[in-house]
Backbone as CSV, one residue per row, in Angstrom:
resi,resn,N_x,N_y,N_z,CA_x,CA_y,CA_z,C_x,C_y,C_z
1,MET,0.856,-1.178,0.000,0.000,0.000,0.000,0.898,1.235,0.000
2,ASP,0.593,2.197,-0.867,1.420,3.401,-0.881,1.007,4.346,0.245
3,ALA,1.839,5.342,0.482,1.647,6.243,1.626,0.321,6.990,1.554
4,LEU,-0.037,7.506,0.379,-1.286,8.260,0.268,-2.497,7.364,0.520
5,ALA,-2.436,6.132,0.068,-3.541,5.201,0.329,-3.662,4.929,1.824
6,ALA,-2.539,4.737,2.506,-2.571,4.491,3.955,-3.170,5.689,4.688
7,ILE,-2.803,6.890,4.251,-3.347,8.095,4.884,-4.862,8.163,4.675
8,GLU,-5.311,7.901,3.455,-6.744,7.971,3.148,-7.541,6.869,3.848
9,LEU,-6.955,5.689,3.983,-7.688,4.539,4.524,-7.641,4.425,6.041
10,ARG,-6.697,5.102,6.686,-6.561,4.939,8.136,-7.831,5.394,8.842
11,ARG,-8.339,4.538,9.704,-9.520,4.834,10.509,-9.288,4.313,11.911
12,SER,-9.936,4.920,12.869,-9.876,4.448,14.250,-10.948,3.385,14.453
13,THR,-10.546,2.275,15.043,-11.470,1.185,15.342,-11.410,0.921,16.836
14,GLY,-12.539,1.090,17.507,-12.582,1.030,18.967,-12.253,-0.307,19.579
15,ARG,-12.648,-1.392,18.931,-12.360,-2.729,19.465,-11.692,-3.545,18.375
16,LEU,-10.556,-4.100,18.725,-9.763,-4.874,17.779,-9.621,-6.294,18.300
17,SER,-9.453,-7.234,17.397,-9.380,-8.627,17.818,-8.032,-9.238,17.451
18,GLU,-7.860,-10.479,17.883,-6.689,-11.265,17.502,-6.805,-11.588,16.018
19,PRO,-5.701,-11.794,15.339,-4.352,-11.698,15.882,-3.877,-10.255,15.963
20,GLY,-2.995,-10.031,16.910,-2.323,-8.748,17.000,-1.143,-8.733,16.045
21,PRO,-0.394,-7.656,16.045,0.780,-7.585,15.182,1.784,-8.692,15.508
22,THR,2.402,-9.222,14.466,3.499,-10.165,14.663,4.730,-9.382,15.113
23,ASP,5.757,-10.090,15.544,7.004,-9.410,15.916,7.560,-8.619,14.738
24,ALA,7.504,-9.213,13.540,8.025,-8.523,12.352,7.199,-7.278,12.046
25,GLN,5.874,-7.369,12.175,5.031,-6.195,11.932,5.295,-5.107,12.964
26,LEU,5.460,-5.504,14.219,5.756,-4.518,15.258,7.066,-3.808,14.953
27,THR,8.084,-4.570,14.564,9.372,-3.961,14.216,9.209,-2.985,13.060
28,THR,8.445,-3.373,12.049,8.206,-2.487,10.901,7.525,-1.198,11.343
29,MET,6.509,-1.316,12.200,5.787,-0.127,12.666,6.686,0.788,13.494
30,LEU,7.485,0.207,14.381,8.363,1.027,15.225,9.480,1.664,14.403
31,ASP,9.976,0.933,13.400,10.987,1.521,12.514,10.386,2.673,11.714
32,ALA,9.142,2.506,11.250,8.466,3.594,10.529,8.278,4.794,11.446
33,ALA,7.899,4.535,12.689,7.730,5.625,13.658,9.028,6.398,13.824
34,SER,10.130,5.681,13.840,11.433,6.312,14.066,11.931,7.111,12.872
35,CYS,11.190,7.083,11.763,11.542,7.897,10.588,10.884,9.276,10.627
36,ALA,10.225,9.603,11.721,9.518,10.884,11.828,10.494,12.054,11.762
37,PRO,10.027,13.217,11.285,10.859,14.417,11.323,11.270,14.691,12.764
38,ASP,12.511,15.051,12.956,13.047,15.133,14.312,14.170,16.169,14.352
39,HIS,13.809,17.412,14.649,14.787,18.495,14.728,15.877,18.138,15.734
40,GLY,17.107,18.138,15.293,18.234,17.832,16.166,18.513,16.342,16.305
41,THR,17.743,15.516,15.628,17.895,14.054,15.703,17.978,13.588,17.150
42,LEU,17.063,14.071,17.975,17.075,13.747,19.408,16.359,12.438,19.726
43,ARG,15.473,11.999,18.818,14.687,10.782,19.041,14.049,10.796,20.434
44,PRO,13.187,11.782,20.699,12.621,11.931,22.038,11.507,10.937,22.359
45,TRP,11.132,10.102,21.396,10.019,9.182,21.605,10.459,7.927,22.347
46,ARG,9.515,7.396,23.096,9.700,6.111,23.776,8.442,5.294,23.524
47,PHE,8.621,4.004,23.268,7.513,3.096,22.998,7.520,1.994,24.046
48,ILE,6.389,1.769,24.667,6.245,0.719,25.673,5.158,-0.218,25.163
49,VAL,5.532,-1.465,24.907,4.632,-2.433,24.284,4.003,-3.319,25.360
50,LEU,2.677,-3.390,25.324,1.932,-4.245,26.250,1.122,-5.256,25.452
51,GLU,1.241,-6.511,25.820,0.380,-7.541,25.252,0.231,-8.658,26.274
52,GLY,-0.727,-9.518,26.045,-0.939,-10.637,26.952,-1.234,-10.190,28.372
53,GLU,-0.630,-10.897,29.320,-0.879,-10.647,30.737,-0.412,-9.252,31.166
54,ALA,0.563,-8.688,30.461,1.053,-7.346,30.811,-0.064,-6.307,30.704
55,LYS,-0.993,-6.492,29.770,-2.122,-5.553,29.650,-3.009,-5.619,30.888
56,ALA,-3.288,-6.833,31.352,-4.129,-6.984,32.548,-3.435,-6.398,33.768
57,GLU,-2.138,-6.636,33.887,-1.386,-6.084,35.020,-1.389,-4.563,34.975
58,PHE,-1.211,-4.003,33.785,-1.203,-2.548,33.682,-2.607,-1.983,33.878
59,GLY,-3.628,-2.767,33.570,-4.999,-2.353,33.857,-5.206,-2.094,35.339
60,GLU,-4.518,-2.850,36.185,-4.595,-2.616,37.632,-3.974,-1.264,37.990
61,VAL,-2.921,-0.876,37.279,-2.313,0.448,37.492,-3.316,1.535,37.120
62,LEU,-3.996,1.358,35.988,-4.983,2.354,35.557,-6.131,2.454,36.557
63,ALA,-6.550,1.320,37.106,-7.622,1.327,38.111,-7.167,2.047,39.377
64,ARG,-5.937,1.784,39.801,-5.408,2.456,40.999,-5.297,3.960,40.759
65,ALA,-4.837,4.355,39.569,-4.710,5.782,39.246,-6.083,6.456,39.268
66,TYR,-7.094,5.793,38.716,-8.460,6.337,38.737,-8.925,6.520,40.180
67,THR,-8.712,5.501,41.008,-9.128,5.560,42.411,-8.458,6.727,43.127
68,GLU,-7.167,6.893,42.915,-6.431,7.982,43.576,-6.869,9.349,43.066
69,ARG,-7.181,9.462,41.770,-7.689,10.738,41.241,-9.020,11.083,41.897
70,CYS,-9.891,10.106,42.014,-11.193,10.347,42.659,-11.005,10.799,44.098
71,ARG,-10.143,10.125,44.821,-9.906,10.496,46.221,-9.347,11.909,46.325
72,ALA,-8.394,12.240,45.462,-7.774,13.568,45.503,-8.787,14.668,45.185
73,GLU,-9.755,14.355,44.325,-10.763,15.346,43.926,-12.004,15.292,44.812
74,GLY,-12.034,14.363,45.747,-13.215,14.200,46.586,-14.413,13.680,45.807
75,ALA,-14.136,12.965,44.729,-15.204,12.452,43.866,-15.522,11.001,44.223
76,GLU,-16.719,10.614,43.883,-17.156,9.238,44.122,-16.408,8.286,43.190
77,ILE,-16.002,7.152,43.718,-15.414,6.099,42.893,-16.575,5.292,42.321
78,VAL,-16.782,5.416,41.031,-17.900,4.751,40.365,-17.445,3.350,39.948
79,PRO,-18.076,2.306,40.480,-17.629,0.941,40.179,-17.523,0.634,38.684
80,ALA,-18.472,1.094,37.884,-18.427,0.820,36.439,-17.217,1.489,35.792
81,LYS,-16.895,2.706,36.221,-15.720,3.401,35.673,-14.434,2.727,36.130
82,LEU,-14.412,2.277,37.373,-13.249,1.565,37.893,-13.006,0.295,37.075
83,GLU,-14.061,-0.439,36.798,-13.931,-1.669,36.004,-13.506,-1.355,34.575
84,LYS,-14.006,-0.257,34.029,-13.615,0.151,32.673,-12.119,0.443,32.617
85,GLU,-11.600,1.147,33.619,-10.159,1.424,33.665,-9.370,0.120,33.745
86,ARG,-9.865,-0.797,34.546,-9.163,-2.063,34.771,-9.100,-2.912,33.495
87,THR,-10.147,-2.843,32.667,-10.255,-3.774,31.537,-10.076,-3.148,30.156
88,LYS,-9.935,-1.838,30.065,-9.972,-1.205,28.743,-8.824,-1.601,27.821
89,LEU,-7.688,-1.991,28.358,-6.590,-2.405,27.485,-6.904,-3.724,26.784
90,GLY,-7.947,-4.407,27.242,-8.370,-5.640,26.601,-9.113,-5.428,25.296
91,ARG,-9.297,-4.190,24.888,-9.990,-3.899,23.627,-9.125,-4.185,22.404
92,ALA,-7.863,-4.521,22.624,-6.956,-4.810,21.507,-5.912,-5.823,21.966
93,PRO,-5.397,-6.634,21.048,-4.376,-7.605,21.433,-3.046,-6.964,21.836
94,MET,-2.769,-5.785,21.312,-1.517,-5.097,21.641,-1.796,-3.621,21.863
95,VAL,-1.115,-3.057,22.847,-1.178,-1.620,23.102,0.253,-1.105,23.157
96,VAL,0.529,-0.082,22.372,1.837,0.574,22.416,1.623,1.945,23.046
97,ILE,2.230,2.138,24.196,2.157,3.433,24.874,3.292,4.285,24.327
98,VAL,2.960,5.499,23.897,3.965,6.398,23.330,4.173,7.566,24.283
99,ALA,5.435,7.836,24.574,5.792,8.956,25.449,6.851,9.805,24.773
100,ALA,6.798,11.095,25.052,7.862,12.012,24.640,8.738,12.241,25.861
101,LEU,10.019,12.091,25.670,10.976,12.323,26.747,11.887,13.454,26.289
102,PRO,11.430,14.708,26.486,12.192,15.846,25.977,13.604,15.908,26.551
103,VAL,14.528,16.269,25.672,15.931,16.431,26.030,16.169,17.918,26.229
104,SER,16.783,18.296,27.336,17.039,19.722,27.553,18.136,20.182,26.599
105,GLY,18.035,21.430,26.208,19.012,21.980,25.275,18.362,23.010,24.383
106,SER,18.879,23.129,23.172,18.443,24.208,22.288,17.153,23.899,21.525
107,ILE,16.735,22.643,21.478,15.510,22.297,20.750,14.325,22.431,21.706
108,PRO,13.361,23.318,21.406,12.230,23.522,22.315,11.429,22.236,22.555
109,THR,10.886,22.125,23.745,10.087,20.953,24.111,8.945,20.727,23.132
110,ILE,8.269,21.797,22.701,7.137,21.643,21.789,7.559,20.947,20.501
111,GLU,8.770,21.210,20.025,9.245,20.556,18.807,9.497,19.073,19.048
112,GLN,9.944,18.735,20.239,10.190,17.332,20.564,8.872,16.570,20.743
113,VAL,7.888,17.231,21.326,6.562,16.615,21.455,5.943,16.450,20.066
114,SER,6.115,17.451,19.221,5.598,17.365,17.851,6.259,16.219,17.092
115,ALA,7.556,16.045,17.270,8.261,14.932,16.623,7.703,13.597,17.100
116,THR,7.404,13.510,18.389,6.853,12.267,18.936,5.450,12.014,18.402
117,ALA,4.656,13.070,18.257,3.324,12.910,17.663,3.440,12.465,16.203
118,ALA,4.425,13.003,15.478,4.648,12.571,14.096,5.066,11.100,14.059
119,ALA,5.896,10.686,15.004,6.293,9.276,15.089,5.072,8.399,15.347
120,THR,4.172,8.887,16.184,2.952,8.140,16.492,2.097,7.972,15.244
121,GLN,1.933,9.041,14.489,1.154,8.944,13.250,1.820,7.981,12.272
122,ASN,3.153,8.014,12.179,3.845,7.060,11.307,3.541,5.627,11.731
123,LEU,3.531,5.377,13.036,3.228,4.042,13.545,1.829,3.613,13.097
124,LEU,0.854,4.511,13.229,-0.520,4.186,12.851,-0.664,3.988,11.342
125,LEU,0.028,4.802,10.564,-0.027,4.638,9.109,0.620,3.327,8.688
126,ALA,1.711,2.958,9.350,2.354,1.675,9.051,1.413,0.527,9.394
127,ALA,0.693,0.643,10.509,-0.278,-0.396,10.875,-1.321,-0.551,9.769
128,THR,-1.833,0.567,9.270,-2.815,0.518,8.184,-2.218,-0.134,6.947
129,ALA,-0.998,0.253,6.596,-0.337,-0.307,5.416,-0.129,-1.814,5.548
130,LEU,0.006,-2.295,6.778,0.192,-3.729,7.030,-1.135,-4.476,7.159
131,GLY,-2.250,-3.762,7.003,-3.554,-4.396,7.084,-4.095,-4.535,8.492
132,LEU,-3.526,-3.796,9.432,-3.956,-3.850,10.828,-4.879,-2.683,11.154
133,GLY,-5.664,-2.852,12.204,-6.491,-1.771,12.711,-5.787,-1.081,13.864
134,SER,-6.223,0.144,14.150,-5.584,0.897,15.232,-6.564,1.896,15.826
135,MET,-6.206,2.364,17.002,-6.965,3.420,17.683,-5.991,4.173,18.576
136,TRP,-5.962,5.501,18.453,-5.128,6.355,19.308,-6.020,6.830,20.441
137,ARG,-5.709,6.403,21.653,-6.510,6.789,22.817,-5.679,7.652,23.760
138,THR,-6.379,8.579,24.410,-5.731,9.428,25.411,-6.595,9.390,26.669
139,GLY,-6.778,10.513,27.313,-7.595,10.573,28.518,-6.754,10.793,29.760
140,ASP,-7.420,10.770,30.907,-6.754,11.057,32.183,-5.479,10.252,32.425
141,PRO,-5.420,8.965,32.044,-4.183,8.220,32.308,-2.940,8.797,31.617
142,CYS,-3.139,9.627,30.601,-1.974,10.253,29.948,-1.337,11.327,30.821
143,TYR,-2.081,11.810,31.796,-1.605,12.941,32.588,-1.422,12.577,34.055
144,ASP,-1.467,11.307,34.358,-1.457,10.860,35.741,-0.054,10.458,36.186
145,PRO,0.458,11.060,37.263,1.812,10.720,37.724,1.940,9.261,38.175
146,ILE,0.858,8.658,38.660,0.915,7.243,39.048,1.233,6.383,37.832
147,VAL,0.627,6.718,36.707,0.857,5.965,35.473,2.300,6.137,35.015
148,LYS,2.788,7.378,35.031,4.180,7.613,34.614,5.159,6.848,35.486
149,THR,4.913,6.859,36.783,5.790,6.140,37.706,5.773,4.646,37.400
150,ALA,4.589,4.090,37.164,4.479,2.661,36.858,5.200,2.303,35.564
151,LEU,5.276,3.251,34.642,5.980,3.036,33.376,7.471,3.336,33.485
152,ASP,7.910,3.713,34.684,9.312,4.050,34.929,9.765,5.217,34.045
153,LEU,8.864,6.196,33.892,9.175,7.395,33.119,9.445,8.547,34.070
154,PRO,10.379,9.417,33.719,10.652,10.563,34.585,9.494,11.559,34.568
155,GLU,9.495,12.434,35.549,8.418,13.411,35.706,8.218,14.266,34.461
156,GLU,9.307,14.602,33.764,9.200,15.488,32.602,8.665,14.780,31.355
157,ALA,8.535,13.472,31.389,7.992,12.739,30.242,6.535,13.129,30.022
158,LEU,6.121,13.114,28.778,4.739,13.427,28.409,4.164,12.230,27.664
159,LEU,3.075,11.682,28.174,2.436,10.565,27.479,1.621,11.111,26.312
160,ILE,1.909,10.619,25.133,1.235,11.052,23.914,-0.055,10.269,23.715
161,GLY,-0.054,9.019,24.122,-1.269,8.225,24.004,-1.003,6.743,24.030
162,TYR,-2.113,6.019,23.960,-2.118,4.559,23.962,-2.572,4.124,22.574
163,MET,-1.709,3.432,21.838,-2.041,2.984,20.492,-2.528,1.543,20.566
164,TYR,-3.813,1.362,20.319,-4.402,0.025,20.320,-4.199,-0.560,18.923
165,LEU,-3.706,-1.787,18.858,-3.367,-2.413,17.580,-3.910,-3.833,17.521
166,GLY,-4.431,-4.210,16.369,-4.929,-5.567,16.187,-5.637,-5.707,14.853
167,THR,-6.471,-6.715,14.765,-7.221,-7.010,13.551,-8.613,-6.391,13.658
168,VAL,-9.041,-5.761,12.582,-10.395,-5.193,12.555,-11.371,-6.351,12.364
169,PRO,-12.274,-6.565,13.332,-13.230,-7.673,13.194,-14.198,-7.433,12.036
170,ASP,-14.647,-8.517,11.412,-15.657,-8.400,10.355,-16.886,-7.698,10.912
171,GLY,-17.429,-6.775,10.149,-18.632,-6.065,10.566,-18.396,-5.021,11.635
172,SER,-17.129,-4.767,11.952,-16.801,-3.797,12.998,-17.086,-2.385,12.520
173,SER,-17.507,-1.553,13.449,-17.712,-0.151,13.096,-16.421,0.612,13.348
174,THR,-16.129,1.503,12.455,-14.971,2.368,12.618,-15.470,3.792,12.779
175,VAL,-14.607,4.640,13.295,-14.949,6.047,13.438,-14.859,6.665,12.047
176,GLU,-16.003,7.011,11.500,-16.026,7.576,10.152,-15.548,9.020,10.175
177,ARG,-14.842,9.370,9.130,-14.373,10.741,8.990,-15.149,11.405,7.865
178,PRO,-15.495,12.662,8.052,-16.147,13.368,6.945,-15.156,13.538,5.799
179,ALA,-15.698,13.802,4.619,-14.822,14.065,3.479,-13.836,15.160,3.865
180,ARG,-12.601,14.963,3.506,-11.555,15.891,3.926,-11.155,16.825,2.799
181,SER,-11.055,18.072,3.135,-10.494,19.066,2.235,-9.784,20.090,3.101
182,ALA,-8.598,20.442,2.700,-7.834,21.424,3.459,-8.229,22.855,3.115
183,ALA,-9.071,23.027,2.108,-9.360,24.363,1.581,-9.786,25.367,2.647
184,ASP,-10.584,24.941,3.610,-11.063,25.871,4.638,-10.019,26.172,5.705
185,HIS,-8.882,25.529,5.621,-7.858,25.674,6.659,-6.535,26.204,6.100
186,VAL,-6.583,26.764,4.905,-5.358,27.210,4.238,-5.496,28.669,3.840
187,ARG,-4.436,29.427,4.063,-4.328,30.800,3.557,-3.036,30.892,2.775
188,HIS,-3.056,31.596,1.690,-1.850,31.868,0.914,-1.538,33.349,1.060
189,LEU,-0.319,33.649,1.426,0.102,35.044,1.505,0.954,35.366,0.292
190,THR,0.728,36.530,-0.254,1.531,36.980,-1.380,2.636,37.875,-0.849
191,SER,3.425,38.365,-1.734,4.478,39.303,-1.366,3.861,40.451,-0.575
192,GLY,4.469,40.818,0.508,3.946,41.880,1.354,2.969,41.367,2.401
193,GLY,2.747,40.066,2.452,1.898,39.478,3.475,0.412,39.616,3.237
194,ARG,0.031,40.002,2.024,-1.392,40.150,1.724,-1.964,38.803,1.288
195,PRO,-3.205,38.503,1.723,-3.832,37.265,1.248,-4.144,37.356,-0.232
196,ARG,-4.056,36.237,-0.892,-4.427,36.258,-2.319,-5.817,35.756,-2.510
């Protein structure tokens, strides 16, 4: 599949089934991610792969983080939400957690986070090109210090998201995108900064 086809065909699928990516497919996706534009060649991205029992174990971390957030906010711990946190990684055979680990120096943090987001998109496009389904998920666990600690990430790390990867089940619904056109989001400036 060529790059433009992968871009056009990529869709988010909320629930993915077995089989998950093979080792070779995972390597291909991570290598594609590492080809992202990267000012200063800092490679600020980190990938943490969860599959099998590791997903269930990490689900316990997400449940604990939810519980602690509720306690800190004085909010009720809702059993259904607690169970959702505990089991949500089971929606796909593999989850790749992506983090930006900014390097101090002359390259601004925003550029390093942007490079990591570009790496993430490359990973998802590679998954599509390989015939796999994917979903980029975020939410409170991306900003929770308990989660970062459990992932052995330093405080300055920024979680970009959880990439769910697997096979799109027959008859599965995907998140449909409206027809895309950049026309409403583009301005052309002529000499002197005037719009054309």
